[in-house]
N, CA, C and O atoms as a GROMACS GRO file, in nm:
protein
  600
    1MET      N    1  -2.396  -1.435  -4.279
    1MET     CA    2  -2.509  -1.411  -4.162
    1MET      C    3  -2.445  -1.201  -4.143
    1MET      O    4  -2.351  -1.131  -4.181
    2GLU      N    5  -2.521  -1.192  -4.094
    2GLU     CA    6  -2.463  -1.040  -4.116
    2GLU      C    7  -2.515  -1.024  -3.900
    2GLU      O    8  -2.601  -1.060  -3.819
    3VAL      N    9  -2.355  -0.923  -3.914
    3VAL     CA   10  -2.304  -0.973  -3.763
    3VAL      C   11  -2.325  -0.799  -3.763
    3VAL      O   12  -2.340  -0.731  -3.865
    4ASP      N   13  -2.322  -0.726  -3.564
    4ASP     CA   14  -2.315  -0.568  -3.590
    4ASP      C   15  -2.190  -0.607  -3.495
    4ASP      O   16  -2.186  -0.673  -3.391
    5GLY      N   17  -2.086  -0.540  -3.573
    5GLY     CA   18  -1.969  -0.521  -3.478
    5GLY      C   19  -1.986  -0.453  -3.371
    5GLY      O   20  -1.912  -0.489  -3.279
    6HIS      N   21  -2.105  -0.306  -3.331
    6HIS     CA   22  -2.062  -0.244  -3.244
    6HIS      C   23  -2.106  -0.339  -3.100
    6HIS      O   24  -2.042  -0.344  -2.996
    7ARG      N   25  -2.231  -0.408  -3.130
    7ARG     CA   26  -2.316  -0.511  -3.043
    7ARG      C   27  -2.202  -0.578  -3.012
    7ARG      O   28  -2.150  -0.567  -2.901
    8ALA      N   29  -2.146  -0.666  -3.124
    8ALA     CA   30  -2.004  -0.768  -3.084
    8ALA      C   31  -1.926  -0.753  -2.940
    8ALA      O   32  -1.902  -0.812  -2.835
    9ASP      N   33  -1.895  -0.592  -3.035
    9ASP     CA   34  -1.771  -0.535  -2.922
    9ASP      C   35  -1.825  -0.521  -2.794
    9ASP      O   36  -1.742  -0.535  -2.704
   10VAL      N   37  -1.925  -0.500  -2.763
   10VAL     CA   38  -2.032  -0.463  -2.568
   10VAL      C   39  -2.022  -0.571  -2.507
   10VAL      O   40  -1.986  -0.611  -2.397
   11LEU      N   41  -2.089  -0.637  -2.665
   11LEU     CA   42  -2.133  -0.785  -2.554
   11LEU      C   43  -2.010  -0.890  -2.564
   11LEU      O   44  -2.040  -1.008  -2.581
   12PHE      N   45  -1.896  -0.861  -2.556
   12PHE     CA   46  -1.789  -0.927  -2.574
   12PHE      C   47  -1.673  -0.869  -2.456
   12PHE      O   48  -1.602  -0.942  -2.386
   13ARG      N   49  -1.675  -0.724  -2.453
   13ARG     CA   50  -1.629  -0.669  -2.308
   13ARG      C   51  -1.804  -0.696  -2.183
   13ARG      O   52  -1.814  -0.777  -2.091
   14ASN      N   53  -1.871  -0.634  -2.213
   14ASN     CA   54  -1.943  -0.726  -2.088
   14ASN      C   55  -1.927  -0.805  -2.066
   14ASN      O   56  -1.948  -0.832  -1.948
   15GLY      N   57  -1.868  -0.932  -2.170
   15GLY     CA   58  -1.878  -1.080  -2.109
   15GLY      C   59  -1.707  -1.143  -1.992
   15GLY      O   60  -1.679  -1.227  -1.908
   16LEU      N   61  -1.626  -0.999  -2.091
   16LEU     CA   62  -1.534  -1.012  -2.029
   16LEU      C   63  -1.504  -0.907  -1.847
   16LEU      O   64  -1.447  -0.936  -1.742
   17ALA      N   65  -1.554  -0.824  -1.882
   17ALA     CA   66  -1.575  -0.702  -1.741
   17ALA      C   67  -1.660  -0.788  -1.608
   17ALA      O   68  -1.661  -0.765  -1.487
   18GLU      N   69  -1.733  -0.902  -1.695
   18GLU     CA   70  -1.822  -1.003  -1.594
   18GLU      C   71  -1.757  -1.124  -1.500
   18GLU      O   72  -1.777  -1.158  -1.384
   19ALA      N   73  -1.663  -1.176  -1.616
   19ALA     CA   74  -1.637  -1.385  -1.552
   19ALA      C   75  -1.554  -1.304  -1.429
   19ALA      O   76  -1.512  -1.194  -1.392
   20LYS      N   77  -1.562  -1.400  -1.407
   20LYS     CA   78  -1.533  -1.402  -1.312
   20LYS      C   79  -1.368  -1.434  -1.334
   20LYS      O   80  -1.310  -1.514  -1.407
   21VAL      N   81  -1.288  -1.269  -1.174
   21VAL     CA   82  -1.174  -1.217  -1.180
   21VAL      C   83  -1.078  -1.386  -1.100
   21VAL      O   84  -1.128  -1.436  -0.998
   22LYS      N   85  -0.953  -1.448  -1.160
   22LYS     CA   86  -0.948  -1.500  -1.088
   22LYS      C   87  -0.787  -1.498  -0.998
   22LYS      O   88  -0.712  -1.578  -1.053
   23TYR      N   89  -0.749  -1.459  -0.931
   23TYR     CA   90  -0.581  -1.415  -0.910
   23TYR      C   91  -0.573  -1.516  -0.810
   23TYR      O   92  -0.666  -1.568  -0.748
   24PHE      N   93  -0.362  -1.551  -0.793
   24PHE     CA   94  -0.290  -1.645  -0.750
   24PHE      C   95  -0.242  -1.605  -0.649
   24PHE      O   96  -0.225  -1.494  -0.598
   25ASP      N   97  -0.213  -1.750  -0.613
   25ASP     CA   98  -0.224  -1.736  -0.473
   25ASP      C   99  -0.173  -1.613  -0.394
   25ASP      O  100  -0.155  -1.513  -0.463
   26GLN      N  101  -0.146  -1.601  -0.266
   26GLN     CA  102  -0.046  -1.536  -0.207
   26GLN      C  103  -0.081  -1.386  -0.289
   26GLN      O  104   0.007  -1.300  -0.277
   27THR      N  105  -0.218  -1.342  -0.380
   27THR     CA  106  -0.179  -1.200  -0.388
   27THR      C  107  -0.219  -1.127  -0.321
   27THR      O  108  -0.174  -1.022  -0.274
   28LEU      N  109  -0.362  -1.208  -0.306
   28LEU     CA  110  -0.400  -1.072  -0.202
   28LEU      C  111  -0.311  -1.036  -0.016
   28LEU      O  112  -0.284  -0.934   0.048
   29GLU      N  113  -0.300  -1.129  -0.002
   29GLU     CA  114  -0.148  -1.127   0.152
   29GLU      C  115  -0.082  -0.980   0.104
   29GLU      O  116  -0.111  -0.868   0.147
   30THR      N  117   0.031  -1.022  -0.017
   30THR     CA  118   0.125  -0.953  -0.088
   30THR      C  119   0.104  -0.885  -0.038
   30THR      O  120   0.161  -0.840   0.061
   31ILE      N  121  -0.080  -0.820  -0.140
   31ILE     CA  122  -0.028  -0.700  -0.246
   31ILE      C  123  -0.121  -0.605  -0.059
   31ILE      O  124  -0.133  -0.489  -0.097
   32ILE      N  125  -0.159  -0.608   0.040
   32ILE     CA  126  -0.238  -0.581   0.187
   32ILE      C  127  -0.047  -0.564   0.245
   32ILE      O  128  -0.036  -0.485   0.339
   33GLU      N  129   0.062  -0.616   0.207
   33GLU     CA  130   0.153  -0.628   0.267
   33GLU      C  131   0.245  -0.518   0.223
   33GLU      O  132   0.341  -0.487   0.293
   34LEU      N  133   0.215  -0.452   0.096
   34LEU     CA  134   0.307  -0.413   0.021
   34LEU      C  135   0.220  -0.233   0.030
   34LEU      O  136   0.279  -0.126   0.011
   35SER      N  137   0.099  -0.247   0.058
   35SER     CA  138   0.036  -0.109   0.055
   35SER      C  139   0.117  -0.036   0.214
   35SER      O  140   0.178   0.069   0.234
   36LYS      N  141   0.076  -0.162   0.310
   36LYS     CA  142   0.119  -0.094   0.415
   36LYS      C  143   0.239  -0.027   0.420
   36LYS      O  144   0.275   0.028   0.525
   37ARG      N  145   0.305  -0.023   0.322
   37ARG     CA  146   0.476   0.028   0.297
   37ARG      C  147   0.540   0.096   0.210
   37ARG      O  148   0.650   0.147   0.189
   38HIS      N  149   0.390   0.075   0.145
   38HIS     CA  150   0.444   0.187  -0.055
   38HIS      C  151   0.301   0.166  -0.107
   38HIS      O  152   0.227   0.071  -0.082
   39ASP      N  153   0.267   0.316  -0.215
   39ASP     CA  154   0.149   0.331  -0.247
   39ASP      C  155   0.126   0.262  -0.410
   39ASP      O  156   0.182   0.290  -0.516
   40LEU      N  157   0.092   0.230  -0.399
   40LEU     CA  158   0.028   0.118  -0.505
   40LEU      C  159  -0.006   0.130  -0.637
   40LEU      O  160  -0.007   0.252  -0.657
   41TYR      N  161  -0.029   0.084  -0.718
   41TYR     CA  162  -0.083   0.138  -0.883
   41TYR      C  163  -0.093   0.054  -0.970
   41TYR      O  164   0.007  -0.010  -1.003
   42ILE      N  165  -0.216   0.032  -1.029
   42ILE     CA  166  -0.240  -0.080  -1.097
   42ILE      C  167  -0.183   0.066  -1.253
   42ILE      O  168  -0.176   0.189  -1.252
   43VAL      N  169  -0.153  -0.047  -1.368
   43VAL     CA  170  -0.066   0.051  -1.490
   43VAL      C  171  -0.162  -0.062  -1.597
   43VAL      O  172  -0.131  -0.180  -1.577
   44THR      N  173  -0.231  -0.050  -1.665
   44THR     CA  174  -0.283  -0.128  -1.711
   44THR      C  175  -0.339  -0.085  -1.923
   44THR      O  176  -0.380   0.017  -1.979
   45ASN      N  177  -0.311  -0.212  -1.967
   45ASN     CA  178  -0.389  -0.200  -2.158
   45ASN      C  179  -0.492  -0.208  -2.092
   45ASN      O  180  -0.508  -0.264  -1.984
   46GLY      N  181  -0.620  -0.107  -2.204
   46GLY     CA  182  -0.751  -0.191  -2.226
   46GLY      C  183  -0.895  -0.114  -2.151
   46GLY      O  184  -0.890  -0.060  -2.041
   47VAL      N  185  -0.971  -0.118  -2.204
   47VAL     CA  186  -1.077  -0.061  -2.204
   47VAL      C  187  -1.132   0.002  -2.028
   47VAL      O  188  -1.172  -0.079  -1.944
   48THR      N  189  -1.123   0.175  -1.993
   48THR     CA  190  -1.127   0.210  -1.881
   48THR      C  191  -1.275   0.065  -1.818
   48THR      O  192  -1.276  -0.029  -1.738
   49GLU      N  193  -1.338   0.107  -1.878
   49GLU     CA  194  -1.473   0.048  -1.771
   49GLU      C  195  -1.485  -0.120  -1.748
   49GLU      O  196  -1.544  -0.178  -1.656
   50THR      N  197  -1.402  -0.183  -1.870
   50THR     CA  198  -1.390  -0.335  -1.832
   50THR      C  199  -1.332  -0.360  -1.727
   50THR      O  200  -1.361  -0.441  -1.640
   51GLN      N  201  -1.165  -0.219  -1.743
   51GLN     CA  202  -1.091  -0.329  -1.620
   51GLN      C  203  -1.150  -0.265  -1.512
   51GLN      O  204  -1.169  -0.347  -1.422
   52LYS      N  205  -1.200  -0.115  -1.472
   52LYS     CA  206  -1.195  -0.059  -1.350
   52LYS      C  207  -1.372  -0.200  -1.295
   52LYS      O  208  -1.366  -0.246  -1.181
   53ARG      N  209  -1.475  -0.236  -1.371
   53ARG     CA  210  -1.535  -0.355  -1.348
   53ARG      C  211  -1.414  -0.417  -1.230
   53ARG      O  212  -1.386  -0.392  -1.113
   54ARG      N  213  -1.364  -0.514  -1.338
   54ARG     CA  214  -1.294  -0.657  -1.295
   54ARG      C  215  -1.193  -0.637  -1.143
   54ARG      O  216  -1.189  -0.707  -1.041
   55LEU      N  217  -1.102  -0.482  -1.188
   55LEU     CA  218  -1.078  -0.480  -1.029
   55LEU      C  219  -1.146  -0.429  -0.924
   55LEU      O  220  -1.085  -0.399  -0.822
   56ASN      N  221  -1.317  -0.406  -0.938
   56ASN     CA  222  -1.401  -0.418  -0.840
   56ASN      C  223  -1.445  -0.446  -0.791
   56ASN      O  224  -1.482  -0.394  -0.686
   57GLN      N  225  -1.490  -0.627  -0.870
   57GLN     CA  226  -1.441  -0.737  -0.852
   57GLN      C  227  -1.426  -0.876  -0.743
   57GLN      O  228  -1.486  -0.975  -0.702
   58THR      N  229  -1.271  -0.784  -0.731
   58THR     CA  230  -1.211  -0.814  -0.593
   58THR      C  231  -1.157  -0.689  -0.492
   58THR      O  232  -1.160  -0.567  -0.477
   59PRO      N  233  -1.102  -0.829  -0.429
   59PRO     CA  234  -1.094  -0.670  -0.263
   59PRO      C  235  -0.943  -0.640  -0.302
   59PRO      O  236  -0.878  -0.605  -0.203
   60LEU      N  237  -0.870  -0.644  -0.418
   60LEU     CA  238  -0.766  -0.611  -0.432
   60LEU      C  239  -0.822  -0.466  -0.445
   60LEU      O  240  -0.776  -0.394  -0.356
   61HIS      N  241  -0.895  -0.412  -0.516
   61HIS     CA  242  -0.948  -0.260  -0.505
   61HIS      C  243  -0.914  -0.133  -0.389
   61HIS      O  244  -0.898  -0.014  -0.418
   62LYS      N  245  -0.906  -0.211  -0.212
   62LYS     CA  246  -0.921  -0.152  -0.180
   62LYS      C  247  -0.758  -0.109  -0.109
   62LYS      O  248  -0.736  -0.019  -0.028
   63TYR      N  249  -0.660  -0.201  -0.169
   63TYR     CA  250  -0.539  -0.165  -0.143
   63TYR      C  251  -0.442  -0.088  -0.275
   63TYR      O  252  -0.319  -0.085  -0.284
   64ILE      N  253  -0.542  -0.032  -0.364
   64ILE     CA  254  -0.436   0.033  -0.504
   64ILE      C  255  -0.513   0.188  -0.488
   64ILE      O  256  -0.627   0.224  -0.519
   65LYS      N  257  -0.374   0.275  -0.415
   65LYS     CA  258  -0.435   0.410  -0.449
   65LYS      C  259  -0.489   0.454  -0.643
   65LYS      O  260  -0.580   0.536  -0.637
   66LYS      N  261  -0.483   0.447  -0.671
   66LYS     CA  262  -0.541   0.409  -0.892
   66LYS      C  263  -0.449   0.365  -0.930
   66LYS      O  264  -0.329   0.339  -0.931
   67ILE      N  265  -0.630   0.363  -0.992
   67ILE     CA  266  -0.561   0.257  -1.134
   67ILE      C  267  -0.536   0.366  -1.286
   67ILE      O  268  -0.620   0.451  -1.317
   68PHE      N  269  -0.431   0.347  -1.352
   68PHE     CA  270  -0.444   0.346  -1.522
   68PHE      C  271  -0.460   0.294  -1.585
   68PHE      O  272  -0.458   0.175  -1.551
   69ILE      N  273  -0.495   0.324  -1.745
   69ILE     CA  274  -0.548   0.240  -1.791
   69ILE      C  275  -0.534   0.330  -1.966
   69ILE      O  276  -0.595   0.436  -1.973
   70SER      N  277  -0.479   0.298  -2.058
   70SER     CA  278  -0.464   0.318  -2.145
   70SER      C  279  -0.527   0.370  -2.206
   70SER      O  280  -0.473   0.475  -2.241
   71GLU      N  281  -0.693   0.348  -2.274
   71GLU     CA  282  -0.809   0.391  -2.290
   71GLU      C  283  -0.750   0.621  -2.233
   71GLU      O  284  -0.710   0.722  -2.291
   72GLU      N  285  -0.782   0.584  -2.117
   72GLU     CA  286  -0.752   0.718  -1.990
   72GLU      C  287  -0.596   0.770  -2.038
   72GLU      O  288  -0.608   0.882  -2.087
   73THR      N  289  -0.537   0.750  -2.038
   73THR     CA  290  -0.441   0.809  -2.015
   73THR      C  291  -0.389   0.802  -2.242
   73THR      O  292  -0.285   0.783  -2.304
   74GLY      N  293  -0.502   0.825  -2.275
   74GLY     CA  294  -0.357   0.760  -2.437
   74GLY      C  295  -0.255   0.741  -2.488
   74GLY      O  296  -0.178   0.798  -2.566
   75TYR      N  297  -0.261   0.667  -2.442
   75TYR     CA  298  -0.082   0.591  -2.434
   75TYR      C  299  -0.118   0.455  -2.406
   75TYR      O  300  -0.224   0.448  -2.343
   76GLN      N  301  -0.060   0.333  -2.435
   76GLN     CA  302  -0.054   0.229  -2.451
   76GLN      C  303   0.053   0.163  -2.372
   76GLN      O  304   0.142   0.210  -2.444
   77LYS      N  305   0.142   0.069  -2.256
   77LYS     CA  306   0.219   0.005  -2.252
   77LYS      C  307   0.262  -0.031  -2.403
   77LYS      O  308   0.175  -0.022  -2.489
   78PRO      N  309   0.331  -0.053  -2.421
   78PRO     CA  310   0.548   0.000  -2.401
   78PRO      C  311   0.563   0.121  -2.355
   78PRO      O  312   0.638   0.149  -2.261
   79ASN      N  313   0.457   0.244  -2.452
   79ASN     CA  314   0.497   0.360  -2.496
   79ASN      C  315   0.537   0.440  -2.376
   79ASN      O  316   0.450   0.462  -2.291
   80PRO      N  317   0.670   0.492  -2.358
   80PRO     CA  318   0.730   0.541  -2.222
   80PRO      C  319   0.609   0.605  -2.187
   80PRO      O  320   0.562   0.549  -2.089
   81GLU      N  321   0.514   0.734  -2.241
   81GLU     CA  322   0.464   0.857  -2.225
   81GLU      C  323   0.329   0.811  -2.187
   81GLU      O  324   0.228   0.877  -2.160
   82PHE      N  325   0.359   0.606  -2.196
   82PHE     CA  326   0.223   0.614  -2.099
   82PHE      C  327   0.278   0.598  -1.889
   82PHE      O  328   0.213   0.581  -1.786
   83PHE      N  329   0.406   0.612  -1.915
   83PHE     CA  330   0.446   0.602  -1.755
   83PHE      C  331   0.474   0.776  -1.711
   83PHE      O  332   0.461   0.807  -1.592
   84ASN      N  333   0.512   0.883  -1.816
   84ASN     CA  334   0.497   0.963  -1.829
   84ASN      C  335   0.411   1.006  -1.777
   84ASN      O  336   0.436   1.054  -1.667
   85TYR      N  337   0.253   1.014  -1.831
   85TYR     CA  338   0.157   1.039  -1.737
   85TYR      C  339   0.118   0.976  -1.664
   85TYR      O  340  -0.003   0.998  -1.653
   86VAL      N  341   0.156   0.892  -1.589
   86VAL     CA  342   0.135   0.822  -1.490
   86VAL      C  343   0.253   0.898  -1.330
   86VAL      O  344   0.238   0.919  -1.210
   87PHE      N  345   0.373   0.915  -1.443
   87PHE     CA  346   0.387   1.033  -1.326
   87PHE      C  347   0.398   1.164  -1.303
   87PHE      O  348   0.477   1.228  -1.235
   88ASN      N  349   0.267   1.210  -1.398
   88ASN     CA  350   0.313   1.358  -1.396
   88ASN      C  351   0.129   1.365  -1.303
   88ASN      O  352   0.091   1.461  -1.236
   89ASP      N  353   0.063   1.261  -1.324
   89ASP     CA  354  -0.016   1.230  -1.223
   89ASP      C  355  -0.035   1.243  -1.114
   89ASP      O  356  -0.103   1.329  -1.059
   90ILE      N  357   0.067   1.095  -1.038
   90ILE     CA  358   0.090   1.131  -0.936
   90ILE      C  359   0.175   1.270  -0.851
   90ILE      O  360   0.159   1.328  -0.744
   91GLY      N  361   0.252   1.281  -0.946
   91GLY     CA  362   0.295   1.436  -0.899
   91GLY      C  363   0.445   1.449  -0.885
   91GLY      O  364   0.505   1.555  -0.904
   92GLU      N  365   0.525   1.296  -0.839
   92GLU     CA  366   0.621   1.310  -0.839
   92GLU      C  367   0.691   1.159  -0.968
   92GLU      O  368   0.672   1.041  -0.997
   93ASP      N  369   0.772   1.276  -1.000
   93ASP     CA  370   0.869   1.162  -1.078
   93ASP      C  371   0.964   1.080  -0.958
   93ASP      O  372   1.048   1.132  -0.885
   94GLU      N  373   0.917   0.915  -0.965
   94GLU     CA  374   0.950   0.874  -0.861
   94GLU      C  375   0.980   0.762  -0.892
   94GLU      O  376   0.946   0.656  -0.841
   95ARG      N  377   1.075   0.791  -1.015
   95ARG     CA  378   1.108   0.617  -1.127
   95ARG      C  379   1.221   0.564  -1.062
   95ARG      O  380   1.227   0.441  -1.066
   96GLN      N  381   1.328   0.631  -0.992
   96GLN     CA  382   1.422   0.543  -0.874
   96GLN      C  383   1.380   0.454  -0.812
   96GLN      O  384   1.434   0.344  -0.802
   97ARG      N  385   1.243   0.501  -0.745
   97ARG     CA  386   1.235   0.396  -0.666
   97ARG      C  387   1.062   0.348  -0.664
   97ARG      O  388   0.981   0.343  -0.572
   98SER      N  389   1.048   0.310  -0.849
   98SER     CA  390   0.978   0.216  -0.866
   98SER      C  391   0.964   0.089  -0.958
   98SER      O  392   1.044   0.096  -1.050
   99ILE      N  393   0.910   0.012  -0.959
   99ILE     CA  394   0.883  -0.104  -1.034
   99ILE      C  395   0.749  -0.149  -1.090
   99ILE      O  396   0.645  -0.173  -1.028
  100ILE      N  397   0.777  -0.155  -1.230
  100ILE     CA  398   0.605  -0.220  -1.289
  100ILE      C  399   0.674  -0.374  -1.263
  100ILE      O  400   0.780  -0.424  -1.299
  101VAL      N  401   0.542  -0.434  -1.168
  101VAL     CA  402   0.522  -0.561  -1.176
  101VAL      C  403   0.430  -0.625  -1.249
  101VAL      O  404   0.316  -0.647  -1.207
  102GLY      N  405   0.491  -0.675  -1.413
  102GLY     CA  406   0.408  -0.764  -1.463
  102GLY      C  407   0.438  -0.858  -1.570
  102GLY      O  408   0.545  -0.844  -1.628
  103ASP      N  409   0.320  -1.000  -1.623
  103ASP     CA  410   0.412  -1.128  -1.671
  103ASP      C  411   0.372  -1.068  -1.783
  103ASP      O  412   0.354  -1.171  -1.847
  104SER      N  413   0.338  -0.962  -1.876
  104SER     CA  414   0.401  -0.904  -2.020
  104SER      C  415   0.484  -0.902  -2.063
  104SER      O  416   0.490  -0.799  -2.130
  105LEU      N  417   0.629  -0.994  -2.077
  105LEU     CA  418   0.778  -0.928  -2.164
  105LEU      C  419   0.739  -0.786  -2.206
  105LEU      O  420   0.770  -0.678  -2.157
  106THR      N  421   0.637  -0.828  -2.341
  106THR     CA  422   0.601  -0.693  -2.485
  106THR      C  423   0.554  -0.560  -2.382
  106THR      O  424   0.609  -0.450  -2.391
  107SER      N  425   0.479  -0.582  -2.316
  107SER     CA  426   0.428  -0.450  -2.261
  107SER      C  427   0.477  -0.431  -2.130
  107SER      O  428   0.560  -0.340  -2.128
  108ASP      N  429   0.457  -0.479  -2.027
  108ASP     CA  430   0.534  -0.450  -1.891
  108ASP      C  431   0.645  -0.392  -1.863
  108ASP      O  432   0.680  -0.277  -1.839
  109ILE      N  433   0.718  -0.544  -1.872
  109ILE     CA  434   0.862  -0.501  -1.855
  109ILE      C  435   0.930  -0.392  -1.952
  109ILE      O  436   1.006  -0.300  -1.920
  110LEU      N  437   0.878  -0.430  -2.092
  110LEU     CA  438   0.997  -0.334  -2.186
  110LEU      C  439   0.890  -0.151  -2.179
  110LEU      O  440   0.951  -0.052  -2.220
  111GLY      N  441   0.753  -0.132  -2.131
  111GLY     CA  442   0.764  -0.059  -2.080
  111GLY      C  443   0.856   0.015  -1.981
  111GLY      O  444   0.908   0.126  -1.998
  112GLY      N  445   0.867  -0.073  -1.868
  112GLY     CA  446   0.916  -0.003  -1.777
  112GLY      C  447   1.108   0.077  -1.856
  112GLY      O  448   1.174   0.180  -1.874
  113ILE      N  449   1.104  -0.105  -1.874
  113ILE     CA  450   1.225  -0.029  -2.012
  113ILE      C  451   1.284   0.090  -2.018
  113ILE      O  452   1.377   0.143  -1.957
  114ASN      N  453   1.154   0.146  -2.174
  114ASN     CA  454   1.154   0.240  -2.230
  114ASN      C  455   1.161   0.358  -2.084
  114ASN      O  456   1.266   0.419  -2.066
  115ALA      N  457   1.034   0.380  -1.986
  115ALA     CA  458   1.080   0.456  -1.904
  115ALA      C  459   1.181   0.457  -1.783
  115ALA      O  460   1.157   0.516  -1.677
  116GLY      N  461   1.300   0.383  -1.810
  116GLY     CA  462   1.331   0.432  -1.674
  116GLY      C  463   1.385   0.361  -1.574
  116GLY      O  464   1.496   0.380  -1.524
  117ILE      N  465   1.251   0.218  -1.524
  117ILE     CA  466   1.128   0.206  -1.433
  117ILE      C  467   1.198   0.046  -1.364
  117ILE      O  468   1.207  -0.050  -1.440
  118ALA      N  469   1.236   0.034  -1.237
  118ALA     CA  470   1.300  -0.091  -1.222
  118ALA      C  471   1.171  -0.203  -1.287
  118ALA      O  472   1.049  -0.193  -1.276
  119THR      N  473   1.256  -0.310  -1.355
  119THR     CA  474   1.134  -0.399  -1.355
  119THR      C  475   1.145  -0.601  -1.314
  119THR      O  476   1.239  -0.679  -1.297
  120CYS      N  477   0.942  -0.620  -1.312
  120CYS     CA  478   0.974  -0.733  -1.242
  120CYS      C  479   0.862  -0.809  -1.327
  120CYS      O  480   0.744  -0.778  -1.346
  121TRP      N  481   0.961  -0.956  -1.389
  121TRP     CA  482   0.842  -1.044  -1.495
  121TRP      C  483   0.789  -1.158  -1.338
  121TRP      O  484   0.825  -1.205  -1.230
  122PHE      N  485   0.669  -1.148  -1.446
  122PHE     CA  486   0.550  -1.222  -1.345
  122PHE      C  487   0.600  -1.316  -1.439
  122PHE      O  488   0.592  -1.293  -1.560
  123ASN      N  489   0.663  -1.448  -1.384
  123ASN     CA  490   0.686  -1.610  -1.526
  123ASN      C  491   0.607  -1.668  -1.486
  123ASN      O  492   0.634  -1.787  -1.498
  124PHE      N  493   0.466  -1.643  -1.416
  124PHE     CA  494   0.404  -1.810  -1.329
  124PHE      C  495   0.413  -1.848  -1.460
  124PHE      O  496   0.532  -1.881  -1.462
  125ARG      N  497   0.362  -1.873  -1.600
  125ARG     CA  498   0.390  -1.990  -1.704
  125ARG      C  499   0.507  -2.029  -1.662
  125ARG      O  500   0.490  -2.102  -1.564
  126GLY      N  501   0.619  -2.016  -1.687
  126GLY     CA  502   0.766  -2.048  -1.633
  126GLY      C  503   0.762  -2.038  -1.812
  126GLY      O  504   0.720  -2.142  -1.860
  127PHE      N  505   0.800  -1.930  -1.918
  127PHE     CA  506   0.823  -1.862  -2.008
  127PHE      C  507   0.996  -1.862  -2.094
  127PHE      O  508   1.064  -1.763  -2.065
  128ASP      N  509   1.037  -1.923  -2.154
  128ASP     CA  510   1.214  -1.880  -2.162
  128ASP      C  511   1.214  -1.726  -2.193
  128ASP      O  512   1.109  -1.663  -2.196
  129HIS      N  513   1.285  -1.691  -2.206
  129HIS     CA  514   1.332  -1.533  -2.196
  129HIS      C  515   1.387  -1.542  -2.346
  129HIS      O  516   1.435  -1.643  -2.399
  130ASN      N  517   1.370  -1.414  -2.405
  130ASN     CA  518   1.310  -1.296  -2.514
  130ASN      C  519   1.497  -1.231  -2.450
  130ASN      O  520   1.535  -1.184  -2.343
  131PRO      N  521   1.559  -1.258  -2.568
  131PRO     CA  522   1.671  -1.189  -2.513
  131PRO      C  523   1.686  -1.038  -2.488
  131PRO      O  524   1.740  -0.964  -2.406
  132GLY      N  525   1.599  -1.026  -2.620
  132GLY     CA  526   1.599  -0.841  -2.616
  132GLY      C  527   1.534  -0.773  -2.468
  132GLY      O  528   1.553  -0.654  -2.446
  133ILE      N  529   1.475  -0.839  -2.393
  133ILE     CA  530   1.427  -0.810  -2.315
  133ILE      C  531   1.435  -0.876  -2.178
  133ILE      O  532   1.413  -0.994  -2.152
  134ILE      N  533   1.472  -0.777  -2.097
  134ILE     CA  534   1.622  -0.889  -2.052
  134ILE      C  535   1.522  -0.730  -1.860
  134ILE      O  536   1.527  -0.607  -1.857
  135PRO      N  537   1.446  -0.848  -1.733
  135PRO     CA  538   1.422  -0.800  -1.677
  135PRO      C  539   1.503  -0.798  -1.580
  135PRO      O  540   1.592  -0.882  -1.570
  136ASP      N  541   1.485  -0.698  -1.490
  136ASP     CA  542   1.568  -0.633  -1.365
  136ASP      C  543   1.529  -0.776  -1.248
  136ASP      O  544   1.621  -0.809  -1.172
  137TYR      N  545   1.408  -0.846  -1.239
  137TYR     CA  546   1.394  -0.935  -1.136
  137TYR      C  547   1.282  -1.001  -1.201
  137TYR      O  548   1.197  -0.938  -1.264
  138GLU      N  549   1.281  -1.144  -1.186
  138GLU     CA  550   1.197  -1.264  -1.185
  138GLU      C  551   1.140  -1.343  -1.077
  138GLU      O  552   1.204  -1.417  -1.003
  139ILE      N  553   0.998  -1.318  -1.073
  139ILE     CA  554   0.912  -1.382  -1.009
  139ILE      C  555   0.836  -1.572  -1.032
  139ILE      O  556   0.874  -1.632  -1.133
  140ASN      N  557   0.780  -1.613  -0.978
  140ASN     CA  558   0.723  -1.656  -1.011
  140ASN      C  559   0.577  -1.688  -0.978
  140ASN      O  560   0.483  -1.701  -1.056
  141SER      N  561   0.579  -1.702  -0.789
  141SER     CA  562   0.506  -1.650  -0.722
  141SER      C  563   0.520  -1.463  -0.655
  141SER      O  564   0.623  -1.398  -0.632
  142TRP      N  565   0.399  -1.428  -0.642
  142TRP     CA  566   0.378  -1.318  -0.594
  142TRP      C  567   0.395  -1.332  -0.434
  142TRP      O  568   0.370  -1.233  -0.365
  143LYS      N  569   0.445  -1.473  -0.364
  143LYS     CA  570   0.545  -1.406  -0.241
  143LYS      C  571   0.667  -1.401  -0.217
  143LYS      O  572   0.750  -1.389  -0.127
  144GLN      N  573   0.642  -1.426  -0.409
  144GLN     CA  574   0.906  -1.419  -0.401
  144GLN      C  575   0.853  -1.181  -0.385
  144GLN      O  576   0.910  -1.099  -0.314
  145LEU      N  577   0.776  -1.166  -0.449
  145LEU     CA  578   0.798  -1.043  -0.442
  145LEU      C  579   0.809  -0.915  -0.319
  145LEU      O  580   0.843  -0.801  -0.351
  146ASN      N  581   0.784  -0.942  -0.217
  146ASN     CA  582   0.850  -0.927  -0.081
  146ASN      C  583   0.989  -0.951  -0.034
  146ASN      O  584   1.038  -0.899   0.066
  147ASP      N  585   1.064  -1.057  -0.140
  147ASP     CA  586   1.237  -1.025  -0.113
  147ASP      C  587   1.257  -0.863  -0.162
  147ASP      O  588   1.327  -0.776  -0.111
  148ILE      N  589   1.192  -0.859  -0.250
  148ILE     CA  590   1.250  -0.789  -0.419
  148ILE      C  591   1.197  -0.625  -0.339
  148ILE      O  592   1.280  -0.534  -0.341
  149VAL      N  593   1.107  -0.608  -0.297
  149VAL     CA  594   1.055  -0.497  -0.314
  149VAL      C  595   0.990  -0.466  -0.146
  149VAL      O  596   0.874  -0.488  -0.111
  150ARG      N  597   1.112  -0.405  -0.050
  150ARG     CA  598   1.129  -0.396   0.125
  150ARG      C  599   1.007  -0.236   0.169
  150ARG      O  600   0.994  -0.199   0.286
   0.00000   0.00000   0.00000
């Protein structure tokens, strides 16, 4: 059987982009509340078209100031250059006032540590800690984020 790799990749990415995006309880409410007090950004690894289509399927995009995607930045998390790109684009290096919230210890949390940003691990799966990657905060529901980010 002969497979066209490019076509398979396009079909996969289209399927991923068009899949119904599910988010956790209190996600929208938390994002709305935080957006009243803070500029919110998404930092993600992936393909630009796929990630933007997925975000635009949800009401969350109304509350996000900008999305930074590894394909566009030229760097992937956990590389600190990814975050340098973000802060340069924003125009202010506010690492001391920023926090990255993510579900991946190896890309989100390690990336934040590498870049000198506070970290919050969204551990909704209840995984054990990796002894080499220690987040500043750990939550298992979005509502808990309001207690951390004031």
